[in-house]
PALO-827257 format. One record per residue (C-alpha): residue number from 1; residue in three letters; z, y, x. Coordinates in steps of 0.25 Angstrom, whole numbers, plus 2048, in hexadecimal, padded with zeros to 3 digits. Example, Ala and Ser with C-alpha at 12.3 -4.5 7.8 and 13.67 -1.06 7.14 Angstrom:
REM PALO-827257
  nr rest   w   v   u
   1  Ala 81F 7EE 831
   2  Ser 81D 7FC 837
***
This chain:
REM PALO-827257
  nr rest   w   v   u
   1  Met 620 60D B44
   2  Ile 61F 61C B44
   3  Ile 618 624 B39
   4  Ser 615 633 B3C
   5  Glu 617 63E B32
   6  Ile 608 640 B31
   7  Gln 606 631 B2D
   8  Met 611 631 B23
   9  Lys 60B 63E B1C
  10  Ala 5FD 637 B1C
  11  Ile 603 62A B16
  12  Arg 60E 630 B0D
  13  Gln 604 631 B01
  14  Leu 600 622 B03
  15  Ile 60E 61D B02
  16  Ser 611 617 AF5
  17  Lys 61E 618 AEE
  18  Ala 621 609 AF1
  19  Asp 61D 60C B00
  20  Lys 627 617 B00
  21  Gln 632 60F AF9
  22  Gln 630 604 B03
  23  Leu 630 60D B0F
  24  Ser 63D 614 B0A
  25  Leu 644 606 B08
  26  His 640 601 B16
  27  Thr 644 60E B1D
  28  Gln 652 60E B16
  29  Lys 654 600 B19
  30  Ser 651 602 B28
  31  Val 659 60F B29
  32  Arg 665 608 B22
  33  Thr 665 5FC B2B
  34  Ile 663 603 B38
  35  Glu 66E 60D B35
  36  Ala 677 601 B32
  37  Val 674 5FB B40
  38  Leu 677 608 B46
  39  Gln 684 60A B3F
  40  Ser 68A 5FC B41
  41  Asp 694 5F9 B4B
  42  Arg 68C 5ED B50
  43  Met 697 5E4 B4D
  44  Asn 68E 5D8 B49
  45  Asp 682 5D5 B51
  46  Glu 67C 5CC B46
  47  Ile 67E 5D7 B3B
  48  Glu 677 5E1 B45
  49  Gln 66C 5D8 B48
  50  Ala 66A 5D5 B39
  51  Ile 66A 5E4 B36
  52  Leu 660 5E7 B41
  53  Leu 657 5DC B3C
  54  Thr 657 5E2 B2E
  55  Ala 654 5F0 B34
  56  Lys 648 5EA B3C
  57  Gln 643 5E3 B2F
  58  Asn 645 5F0 B27
  59  Leu 63E 5F9 B32
  60  Phe 633 5EE B33
  61  Ala 631 5EF B24
  62  Leu 631 5FE B25
  63  Ser 626 5FE B2F
  64  Asn 61E 5F4 B26
  65  Val 61F 5FF B1B
  66  Ile 61B 60A B24
  67  Gln 60F 601 B28
  68  Asp 60B 5FF B1A
  69  Ile 60C 60E B17
  70  Glu 604 611 B24
  71  Ala 5F9 607 B1F
  72  Lys 5F7 610 B13
  73  Asn 5F5 61C B1C
  74  Thr 5E7 620 B1B
  75  Val 5E8 62C B24
  76  Lys 5E6 624 B31
  77  Ala 5DD 627 B3D
  78  Ser 5D7 619 B3B
  79  Leu 5D3 61C B2C
  80  Pro 5C4 619 B2E
  81  Glu 5C7 60B B34
  82  Phe 5D1 609 B29
  83  Arg 5C6 60D B1E
  84  Lys 5BC 604 B25
  85  Tyr 5C6 5F8 B25
  86  Arg 5CA 5FA B17
  87  Ser 5BB 5FC B12
  88  Ser 5B8 5EE B17
  89  Ala 5C2 5E7 B0F
  90  Thr 5BE 5E2 B02
  91  Trp 5C6 5DC AF6
  92  Asn 5C2 5CE AF8
  93  Gln 5C5 5CD B06
  94  Gly 5D4 5CF B03
  95  Gly 5D3 5DE B06
  96  Glu 5D8 5E3 AF9
  97  Tyr 5E2 5ED AFE
  98  Ser 5D8 5F1 B09
  99  Arg 5CE 5F4 AFF
 100  Tyr 5D8 5FC AF6
 101  Leu 5DB 604 B03
 102  Asp 5CD 607 B05
 103  Ile 5CB 60C AF7
 104  Tyr 5D8 614 AF8
 105  Leu 5D3 61A B05
 106  Gln 5C6 61E AFF
 107  Leu 5CD 624 AF3
 108  Thr 5D9 62C AF9
 109  His 5D1 638 AFB
 110  Leu 5CC 63A AED
 111  Lys 5D3 643 AE4
 112  Leu 5D4 63B AD7
 113  Ser 5D9 641 ACA
 114  Gly 5DE 635 AC3
 115  Met 5DC 626 AC0
 116  Glu 5CF 628 AB9
 117  Glu 5C8 62E AC5
 118  Leu 5CE 624 ACF
 119  Trp 5C9 619 AC5
 120  Asp 5BB 61F AC5
 121  Val 5BB 61F AD4
 122  Val 5C0 611 AD5
 123  Trp 5B6 60C ACB
 124  Lys 5AA 612 AD1
 125  Asp 5AD 60F AE0
 126  Tyr 5B8 604 AE1
 127  Lys 5B6 5FA AD5
 128  Asp 5BB 5EF ADE
 129  Leu 5C9 5F6 ADD
 130  Ile 5C9 5F4 ACE
 131  Thr 5C9 5E5 AD0
 132  Lys 5D6 5E6 AD8
 133  Pro 5DF 5ED ACD
 134  Tyr 5EB 5EE AD6
 135  Tyr 5E4 5F6 AE1
 136  Cys 5DD 5FE AD6
 137  Ile 5EA 602 AD0
 138  Tyr 5F1 604 ADD
 139  Leu 5E5 60E AE1
 140  Phe 5E8 616 AD4
 141  Val 5F7 617 AD8
 142  Arg 5F5 61B AE6
 143  Leu 5E9 625 AE4
 144  Leu 5EE 62B AD8
 145  Gly 5FD 62A AD8
 146  Val 5FE 624 ACA
 147  Glu 608 619 AC6
 148  Asp 603 60B AC7
 149  Lys 606 608 AB9
 150  Glu 5FD 614 AB5
 151  Ala 5F2 60F ABF
 152  Leu 5F3 601 AB9
 153  Ser 5F2 606 AAB
 154  Phe 5E6 60E AAF
 155  Phe 5DF 603 AB6
 156  Asn 5E1 5F9 AAB
 157  Lys 5DC 603 AA1
 158  Lys 5CF 605 AA9
 159  Leu 5CD 5F6 AAA
 160  Gln 5CE 5F5 A9B
 161  Asn 5C3 5FF A99
 162  Phe 5B9 5F7 AA1
***
């Protein structure tokens, strides 16, 4: 799977810290394993096969990470179709993450000054998100770049006020 520099620039802002750590880990594993194969004397076919199998597994895992990252890429030519698909998803059809992505896509263009402003937008337009605390908190983390503990505390405080 090849990702162009333009695609990486477009999705870099969407890659979470966990994604970056996972990508780095799989890349390091793959590089080390393949280097071991290249530097070996090929004395033992079983060892070589095991190393190559591990390399293939690591590269497969790496491609899965890249696919996950690409799935978060909102800068695609098919964005209208993507939005149409996401907007048809509802919470009760098991499309919780799809609904979250739909809301995320709609809010990414907003210049939000803080958690209060984002809460007002969510409360006004996306009350169904509030019934899904994990996604609501994750939205705060992704859009505002706040720590998850801070977002959780804010969310709990808001719920106590209602």
